[in-house]
FIKOLZA-1660 file (N, C-alpha, C; in steps of 0.1 Angstrom, whole numbers, plus 5000, padded with zeros to 4 digits):
% residues 156
   i   px   py   pz ch aa at
   1 7487 4052 4226  A  X  N
   1 7495 4036 4230  A  X CA
   1 7493 4037 4242  A  X  C
   2 7489 4023 4247  A  X  N
   2 7487 4019 4261  A  X CA
   2 7501 4014 4269  A  X  C
   3 7506 4021 4278  A  X  N
   3 7518 4018 4282  A  X CA
   3 7519 4007 4294  A  X  C
   4 7506 4008 4297  A  X  N
   4 7504 3996 4307  A  X CA
   4 7507 3982 4301  A  X  C
   5 7499 3978 4290  A  X  N
   5 7499 3970 4281  A  X CA
   5 7512 3967 4277  A  X  C
   6 7523 3977 4273  A  X  N
   6 7532 3972 4266  A  X CA
   6 7545 3970 4278  A  X  C
   7 7541 3974 4292  A  X  N
   7 7552 3975 4301  A  X CA
   7 7556 3959 4301  A  X  C
   8 7571 3960 4304  A  X  N
   8 7575 3944 4305  A  X CA
   8 7569 3939 4318  A  X  C
   9 7567 3925 4314  A  X  N
   9 7561 3916 4327  A  X CA
   9 7575 3913 4337  A  X  C
  10 7567 3916 4349  A  X  N
  10 7578 3910 4360  A  X CA
  10 7572 3901 4369  A  X  C
  11 7580 3891 4373  A  X  N
  11 7577 3881 4380  A  X CA
  11 7573 3885 4394  A  X  C
  12 7562 3884 4398  A  X  N
  12 7555 3888 4413  A  X CA
  12 7564 3880 4422  A  X  C
  13 7564 3890 4431  A  X  N
  13 7572 3885 4445  A  X CA
  13 7562 3877 4451  A  X  C
  14 7566 3863 4456  A  X  N
  14 7557 3855 4463  A  X CA
  14 7557 3856 4478  A  X  C
  15 7549 3856 4486  A  X  N
  15 7550 3854 4499  A  X CA
  15 7563 3844 4506  A  X  C
  16 7562 3834 4499  A  X  N
  16 7574 3822 4502  A  X CA
  16 7586 3829 4498  A  X  C
  17 7588 3834 4486  A  X  N
  17 7600 3841 4482  A  X CA
  17 7604 3855 4496  A  X  C
  18 7594 3863 4499  A  X  N
  18 7597 3871 4509  A  X CA
  18 7601 3862 4521  A  X  C
  19 7595 3853 4527  A  X  N
  19 7597 3849 4538  A  X CA
  19 7609 3840 4537  A  X  C
  20 7613 3835 4528  A  X  N
  20 7629 3830 4527  A  X CA
  20 7642 3838 4528  A  X  C
  21 7635 3851 4523  A  X  N
  21 7644 3862 4524  A  X CA
  21 7648 3868 4537  A  X  C
  22 7637 3869 4544  A  X  N
  22 7636 3871 4561  A  X CA
  22 7642 3864 4567  A  X  C
  23 7643 3850 4564  A  X  N
  23 7648 3837 4573  A  X CA
  23 7663 3840 4572  A  X  C
  24 7668 3842 4558  A  X  N
  24 7680 3844 4557  A  X CA
  24 7684 3856 4565  A  X  C
  25 7679 3866 4566  A  X  N
  25 7684 3875 4576  A  X CA
  25 7685 3873 4591  A  X  C
  26 7673 3864 4593  A  X  N
  26 7672 3860 4608  A  X CA
  26 7685 3854 4609  A  X  C
  27 7688 3843 4602  A  X  N
  27 7701 3835 4607  A  X CA
  27 7713 3845 4609  A  X  C
  28 7716 3855 4600  A  X  N
  28 7728 3862 4601  A  X CA
  28 7727 3872 4614  A  X  C
  29 7715 3877 4618  A  X  N
  29 7714 3881 4629  A  X CA
  29 7701 3885 4639  A  X  C
  30 7698 3871 4644  A  X  N
  30 7687 3872 4651  A  X CA
  30 7680 3882 4662  A  X  C
  31 7688 3889 4666  A  X  N
  31 7686 3903 4673  A  X CA
  31 7678 3911 4663  A  X  C
  32 7687 3917 4653  A  X  N
  32 7680 3925 4644  A  X CA
  32 7668 3921 4638  A  X  C
  33 7668 3907 4635  A  X  N
  33 7655 3904 4630  A  X CA
  33 7644 3903 4637  A  X  C
  34 7645 3902 4651  A  X  N
  34 7636 3902 4662  A  X CA
  34 7630 3919 4662  A  X  C
  35 7639 3927 4661  A  X  N
  35 7633 3941 4662  A  X CA
  35 7627 3946 4651  A  X  C
  36 7632 3939 4638  A  X  N
  36 7628 3945 4626  A  X CA
  36 7614 3937 4625  A  X  C
  37 7612 3928 4629  A  X  N
  37 7600 3918 4626  A  X CA
  37 7590 3924 4637  A  X  C
  38 7594 3928 4646  A  X  N
  38 7586 3935 4656  A  X CA
  38 7580 3947 4652  A  X  C
  39 7589 3957 4644  A  X  N
  39 7583 3967 4640  A  X CA
  39 7572 3964 4627  A  X  C
  40 7576 3955 4623  A  X  N
  40 7567 3950 4611  A  X CA
  40 7553 3946 4618  A  X  C
  41 7552 3938 4626  A  X  N
  41 7540 3936 4631  A  X CA
  41 7535 3945 4638  A  X  C
  42 7539 3956 4643  A  X  N
  42 7532 3964 4651  A  X CA
  42 7526 3975 4640  A  X  C
  43 7533 3975 4627  A  X  N
  43 7527 3983 4617  A  X CA
  43 7515 3975 4609  A  X  C
  44 7516 3962 4610  A  X  N
  44 7509 3953 4604  A  X CA
  44 7504 3939 4607  A  X  C
  45 7498 3940 4618  A  X  N
  45 7494 3925 4628  A  X CA
  45 7491 3916 4618  A  X  C
  46 7488 3917 4607  A  X  N
  46 7484 3904 4597  A  X CA
  46 7498 3900 4589  A  X  C
  47 7508 3906 4590  A  X  N
  47 7521 3903 4583  A  X CA
  47 7526 3886 4588  A  X  C
  48 7521 3876 4578  A  X  N
  48 7523 3865 4582  A  X CA
  48 7540 3862 4580  A  X  C
  49 7546 3868 4571  A  X  N
  49 7560 3865 4569  A  X CA
  49 7568 3872 4583  A  X  C
  50 7564 3884 4587  A  X  N
  50 7571 3890 4599  A  X CA
  50 7572 3882 4612  A  X  C
  51 7556 3874 4614  A  X  N
  51 7554 3866 4624  A  X CA
  51 7563 3855 4623  A  X  C
  52 7563 3849 4612  A  X  N
  52 7571 3836 4610  A  X CA
  52 7587 3839 4611  A  X  C
  53 7590 3850 4606  A  X  N
  53 7603 3853 4606  A  X CA
  53 7607 3855 4622  A  X  C
  54 7600 3862 4629  A  X  N
  54 7601 3868 4643  A  X CA
  54 7601 3851 4649  A  X  C
  55 7593 3845 4646  A  X  N
  55 7592 3830 4657  A  X CA
  55 7605 3823 4652  A  X  C
  56 7612 3822 4639  A  X  N
  56 7623 3817 4636  A  X CA
  56 7634 3822 4645  A  X  C
  57 7635 3835 4640  A  X  N
  57 7647 3842 4649  A  X CA
  57 7646 3839 4666  A  X  C
  58 7633 3840 4672  A  X  N
  58 7633 3836 4685  A  X CA
  58 7636 3822 4690  A  X  C
  59 7633 3813 4681  A  X  N
  59 7638 3798 4685  A  X CA
  59 7656 3800 4682  A  X  C
  60 7659 3808 4674  A  X  N
  60 7676 3806 4671  A  X CA
  60 7681 3812 4683  A  X  C
  61 7675 3821 4691  A  X  N
  61 7680 3825 4704  A  X CA
  61 7677 3818 4716  A  X  C
  62 7668 3807 4714  A  X  N
  62 7667 3798 4725  A  X CA
  62 7654 3801 4730  A  X  C
  63 7644 3812 4726  A  X  N
  63 7632 3816 4732  A  X CA
  63 7620 3808 4724  A  X  C
  64 7618 3793 4733  A  X  N
  64 7610 3787 4729  A  X CA
  64 7596 3791 4731  A  X  C
  65 7593 3798 4742  A  X  N
  65 7579 3804 4744  A  X CA
  65 7574 3815 4733  A  X  C
  66 7585 3825 4732  A  X  N
  66 7584 3833 4723  A  X CA
  66 7581 3830 4710  A  X  C
  67 7588 3817 4705  A  X  N
  67 7587 3814 4691  A  X CA
  67 7572 3806 4691  A  X  C
  68 7570 3797 4700  A  X  N
  68 7555 3792 4698  A  X CA
  68 7543 3803 4697  A  X  C
  69 7545 3814 4703  A  X  N
  69 7536 3825 4704  A  X CA
  69 7536 3830 4691  A  X  C
  70 7547 3835 4687  A  X  N
  70 7548 3842 4673  A  X CA
  70 7543 3832 4661  A  X  C
  71 7546 3818 4661  A  X  N
  71 7543 3808 4653  A  X CA
  71 7529 3807 4652  A  X  C
  72 7521 3809 4664  A  X  N
  72 7507 3805 4665  A  X CA
  72 7502 3816 4658  A  X  C
  73 7509 3829 4661  A  X  N
  73 7499 3840 4655  A  X CA
  73 7501 3841 4639  A  X  C
  74 7512 3837 4634  A  X  N
  74 7513 3833 4618  A  X CA
  74 7505 3822 4615  A  X  C
  75 7504 3810 4621  A  X  N
  75 7493 3800 4617  A  X CA
  75 7480 3802 4617  A  X  C
  76 7476 3814 4626  A  X  N
  76 7461 3815 4629  A  X CA
  76 7458 3824 4617  A  X  C
  77 7466 3833 4611  A  X  N
  77 7466 3841 4600  A  X CA
  77 7468 3832 4586  A  X  C
  78 7476 3822 4587  A  X  N
  78 7477 3814 4574  A  X CA
  78 7481 3801 4580  A  X  C
  79 7471 3790 4578  A  X  N
  79 7476 3780 4584  A  X CA
  79 7487 3770 4577  A  X  C
  80 7487 3774 4564  A  X  N
  80 7496 3768 4554  A  X CA
  80 7509 3776 4554  A  X  C
  81 7515 3782 4563  A  X  N
  81 7525 3791 4565  A  X CA
  81 7539 3780 4567  A  X  C
  82 7548 3776 4556  A  X  N
  82 7556 3767 4560  A  X CA
  82 7571 3772 4569  A  X  C
  83 7572 3784 4568  A  X  N
  83 7582 3790 4579  A  X CA
  83 7578 3789 4593  A  X  C
  84 7565 3794 4592  A  X  N
  84 7558 3793 4608  A  X CA
  84 7559 3778 4614  A  X  C
  85 7555 3770 4604  A  X  N
  85 7558 3753 4608  A  X CA
  85 7569 3749 4613  A  X  C
  86 7579 3754 4603  A  X  N
  86 7594 3750 4603  A  X CA
  86 7599 3757 4620  A  X  C
  87 7596 3769 4620  A  X  N
  87 7599 3776 4634  A  X CA
  87 7594 3768 4647  A  X  C
  88 7582 3763 4643  A  X  N
  88 7573 3757 4654  A  X CA
  88 7579 3743 4657  A  X  C
  89 7587 3736 4646  A  X  N
  89 7590 3724 4645  A  X CA
  89 7605 3722 4653  A  X  C
  90 7612 3736 4651  A  X  N
  90 7624 3737 4658  A  X CA
  90 7621 3739 4673  A  X  C
  91 7612 3747 4676  A  X  N
  91 7609 3750 4690  A  X CA
  91 7605 3735 4699  A  X  C
  92 7597 3730 4691  A  X  N
  92 7593 3714 4696  A  X CA
  92 7605 3708 4699  A  X  C
  93 7615 3706 4692  A  X  N
  93 7627 3698 4692  A  X CA
  93 7633 3705 4707  A  X  C
  94 7634 3716 4706  A  X  N
  94 7640 3720 4719  A  X CA
  94 7632 3719 4730  A  X  C
  95 7619 3715 4728  A  X  N
  95 7612 3715 4742  A  X CA
  95 7611 3699 4744  A  X  C
  96 7617 3691 4734  A  X  N
  96 7614 3676 4737  A  X CA
  96 7601 3666 4729  A  X  C
  97 7597 3676 4723  A  X  N
  97 7582 3672 4714  A  X CA
  97 7587 3666 4701  A  X  C
  98 7594 3655 4701  A  X  N
  98 7599 3649 4687  A  X CA
  98 7589 3647 4677  A  X  C
  99 7578 3641 4683  A  X  N
  99 7567 3637 4674  A  X CA
  99 7560 3652 4666  A  X  C
 100 7557 3660 4677  A  X  N
 100 7552 3670 4671  A  X CA
 100 7559 3678 4662  A  X  C
 101 7575 3680 4664  A  X  N
 101 7583 3682 4656  A  X CA
 101 7583 3677 4642  A  X  C
 102 7582 3664 4642  A  X  N
 102 7581 3655 4629  A  X CA
 102 7568 3662 4621  A  X  C
 103 7559 3661 4629  A  X  N
 103 7547 3665 4621  A  X CA
 103 7546 3680 4615  A  X  C
 104 7552 3687 4623  A  X  N
 104 7553 3701 4618  A  X CA
 104 7562 3703 4607  A  X  C
 105 7574 3698 4605  A  X  N
 105 7582 3698 4595  A  X CA
 105 7577 3689 4585  A  X  C
 106 7571 3680 4586  A  X  N
 106 7564 3671 4573  A  X CA
 106 7557 3680 4566  A  X  C
 107 7546 3689 4577  A  X  N
 107 7537 3695 4569  A  X CA
 107 7543 3708 4563  A  X  C
 108 7554 3711 4567  A  X  N
 108 7560 3726 4560  A  X CA
 108 7566 3721 4548  A  X  C
 109 7573 3707 4546  A  X  N
 109 7579 3703 4532  A  X CA
 109 7568 3700 4524  A  X  C
 110 7555 3695 4530  A  X  N
 110 7546 3694 4516  A  X CA
 110 7542 3707 4511  A  X  C
 111 7544 3715 4518  A  X  N
 111 7539 3731 4512  A  X CA
 111 7550 3739 4505  A  X  C
 112 7560 3736 4511  A  X  N
 112 7574 3738 4504  A  X CA
 112 7585 3732 4507  A  X  C
 113 7586 3723 4495  A  X  N
 113 7599 3716 4496  A  X CA
 113 7614 3720 4496  A  X  C
 114 7614 3733 4494  A  X  N
 114 7627 3740 4493  A  X CA
 114 7631 3746 4507  A  X  C
 115 7623 3743 4517  A  X  N
 115 7626 3747 4531  A  X CA
 115 7639 3740 4536  A  X  C
 116 7651 3741 4533  A  X  N
 116 7663 3732 4539  A  X CA
 116 7661 3729 4553  A  X  C
 117 7658 3742 4562  A  X  N
 117 7654 3741 4575  A  X CA
 117 7644 3732 4581  A  X  C
 118 7633 3727 4574  A  X  N
 118 7623 3721 4575  A  X CA
 118 7630 3705 4573  A  X  C
 119 7638 3702 4565  A  X  N
 119 7643 3691 4562  A  X CA
 119 7653 3686 4572  A  X  C
 120 7661 3695 4576  A  X  N
 120 7670 3696 4588  A  X CA
 120 7663 3690 4601  A  X  C
 121 7652 3700 4605  A  X  N
 121 7644 3697 4616  A  X CA
 121 7638 3682 4614  A  X  C
 122 7633 3678 4603  A  X  N
 122 7627 3665 4602  A  X CA
 122 7638 3653 4605  A  X  C
 123 7650 3658 4598  A  X  N
 123 7657 3647 4602  A  X CA
 123 7664 3647 4618  A  X  C
 124 7663 3656 4625  A  X  N
 124 7667 3656 4640  A  X CA
 124 7656 3648 4644  A  X  C
 125 7642 3653 4642  A  X  N
 125 7631 3645 4647  A  X CA
 125 7633 3629 4645  A  X  C
 126 7635 3625 4634  A  X  N
 126 7636 3610 4628  A  X CA
 126 7648 3605 4636  A  X  C
 127 7658 3610 4639  A  X  N
 127 7669 3606 4641  A  X CA
 127 7667 3602 4659  A  X  C
 128 7661 3613 4664  A  X  N
 128 7657 3610 4677  A  X CA
 128 7647 3600 4680  A  X  C
 129 7638 3599 4672  A  X  N
 129 7629 3586 4673  A  X CA
 129 7633 3575 4665  A  X  C
 130 7647 3572 4662  A  X  N
 130 7650 3561 4660  A  X CA
 130 7650 3556 4645  A  X  C
 131 7646 3565 4636  A  X  N
 131 7645 3565 4623  A  X CA
 131 7656 3568 4615  A  X  C
 132 7667 3562 4618  A  X  N
 132 7682 3565 4612  A  X CA
 132 7683 3566 4595  A  X  C
 133 7675 3558 4587  A  X  N
 133 7674 3559 4572  A  X CA
 133 7668 3570 4570  A  X  C
 134 7656 3573 4575  A  X  N
 134 7647 3588 4572  A  X CA
 134 7656 3600 4576  A  X  C
 135 7662 3598 4587  A  X  N
 135 7668 3611 4591  A  X CA
 135 7682 3612 4581  A  X  C
 136 7687 3602 4576  A  X  N
 136 7701 3603 4569  A  X CA
 136 7695 3608 4554  A  X  C
 137 7682 3604 4552  A  X  N
 137 7678 3609 4540  A  X CA
 137 7673 3625 4538  A  X  C
 138 7667 3629 4552  A  X  N
 138 7663 3641 4553  A  X CA
 138 7675 3653 4553  A  X  C
 139 7687 3646 4560  A  X  N
 139 7697 3652 4561  A  X CA
 139 7706 3658 4549  A  X  C
 140 7705 3648 4538  A  X  N
 140 7711 3648 4526  A  X CA
 140 7704 3658 4519  A  X  C
 141 7690 3659 4519  A  X  N
 141 7681 3668 4513  A  X CA
 141 7685 3683 4518  A  X  C
 142 7685 3684 4532  A  X  N
 142 7689 3695 4535  A  X CA
 142 7704 3700 4531  A  X  C
 143 7712 3692 4531  A  X  N
 143 7727 3696 4527  A  X CA
 143 7725 3700 4513  A  X  C
 144 7718 3694 4504  A  X  N
 144 7716 3698 4491  A  X CA
 144 7713 3710 4490  A  X  C
 145 7702 3715 4497  A  X  N
 145 7695 3729 4496  A  X CA
 145 7704 3739 4506  A  X  C
 146 7708 3737 4515  A  X  N
 146 7719 3746 4524  A  X CA
 146 7725 3739 4534  A  X  C
 147 7740 3735 4532  A  X  N
 147 7748 3728 4544  A  X CA
 147 7746 3738 4556  A  X  C
 148 7745 3748 4558  A  X  N
 148 7747 3755 4570  A  X CA
 148 7734 3753 4577  A  X  C
 149 7722 3752 4572  A  X  N
 149 7708 3749 4579  A  X CA
 149 7709 3736 4587  A  X  C
 150 7716 3727 4580  A  X  N
 150 7718 3712 4585  A  X CA
 150 7727 3714 4597  A  X  C
 151 7740 3720 4597  A  X  N
 151 7743 3720 4608  A  X CA
 151 7740 3727 4620  A  X  C
 152 7733 3736 4615  A  X  N
 152 7726 3746 4626  A  X CA
 152 7716 3736 4636  A  X  C
 153 7708 3729 4627  A  X  N
 153 7698 3724 4633  A  X CA
 153 7703 3710 4640  A  X  C
 154 7714 3705 4638  A  X  N
 154 7721 3692 4646  A  X CA
 154 7728 3698 4658  A  X  C
 155 7731 3711 4657  A  X  N
 155 7738 3717 4669  A  X CA
 155 7726 3720 4681  A  X  C
 156 7713 3723 4676  A  X  N
 156 7703 3729 4685  A  X CA
 156 7699 3719 4698  A  X  C
% end
């Protein structure tokens, strides 16, 4: 009897689901997330999720330069990493680059429309650029996914 053929099928863990899990941890304790992700990238410098998570945690701490550096590493490894684009969008908002933030958040959303943080970041960018209707739509979508991400983005 072939036990492998009869084994139950398990849904594989995707990179996106791992990254979302890491981002939730980063929101709870950015300092711990930075430490954990630093260990992860020291172990495997090609760990896109760890670079993205650390970028996100750094922007939560206000470390815009560190966020940009980590997001750049993640995007060099995978240009289609929505979490890295979302972290970079937040850093761009902090540095006053609203058009760049809008572009990054929009790209992140085309890759993963479940990124509530990206909806919130795009809403902030749109609001700052005078697109109040677009901002309202984006905030509503972010709230639908996770109300706390929207509140956090608006307070940045």
